[in-house]
N, C-alpha and C positions, 0 to 999 in steps of 0.2 A: 287782803283777800279774806273774806269771811269763811271761817272754817268751824266745823262742829268739833267739840272736844268731848272726850269720854266722860269726864267727871265735872261736877259743878265747880264753879270758881266764883268766889265772892269778890266784891270790889276791894276789900282790904287785902286779900291774897294777891290780886292782880297788881295793886299798888306796890306791895312788898316785892314781888317778882320783878316788876319794872324798875323799881329803885335799885334793887340788887344788881340787875343786869347793866344799869347805867352807872354804877358805882356811886350812887347818891346816898346820903345819910338817912337811914331808916327812921331816925328820931324825928325827922321833918314830916313824917306821915301823920297828918291830923284829920279831924273830921271833914274839913273843907276839901282836902286832897282826896279822901275816900269818896266824898260826894261827886267829885269830878270823874272818878273811875266808875262809879255807879251810873252816872249819866251816860258814859261811854258804853257800858255793858247793855243798858236798857235800849240805847239807840242802835247799837250794832246788831242786837238780836232781832230787830225789826226786818232785817234784810235776809234774803235766802242765802244758803250756802253757795260759795264760789262767786259771790258778788265782789268785784274789786272796790275797795274802800280806802280812802286816805284820810288822815287827820292832821290838823294844824291848830296852832294857838292863835286866836284873835286877841290882840292886845290894844288897848287904848288908854291914854293917860288923862284925857280931859272929858268931862268935867271932874271925874274921879278915876283913879287907876282901876282898870278892870282887865281880867284875863279870862278868856272863855275858850273851851275846847270846841272845835268845829269838825264835823264829819263831812267828807266829800265823796260822793259816788263817782268813781273814775270810769270814764268811757274810753274804750280802746277801739276807735274806728280805724278803718284801713287795714286791719289785720285779718288774715284768713283764719278759718276755724283751726287749721293745723298749727298756725303760729300761736294762736291763743292757747291751744292745748299744750304746746311746748313750753309756754311761759307759766301757765297756771295749774296744770294737772300734776299732782305729785303721786 
């Protein structure tokens, strides 16, 4: 769910928060990792607040190993306005 936050957040800060929350080694945060978080922030900011969004990794190994973060706009069909409010309004 796209939410507006009070203060600015850099890609490096987001990477650090994410790595800490998942118990990953902060030493592994490099320029490539920060660029992935930058891509995420740039693309997530294109959507209006309260848009349901999911992310996943697209990985392929041939012809060369590649790992790419993908954004998915999630559609919730079949739910009433009240059900959506119950799920997503905080």
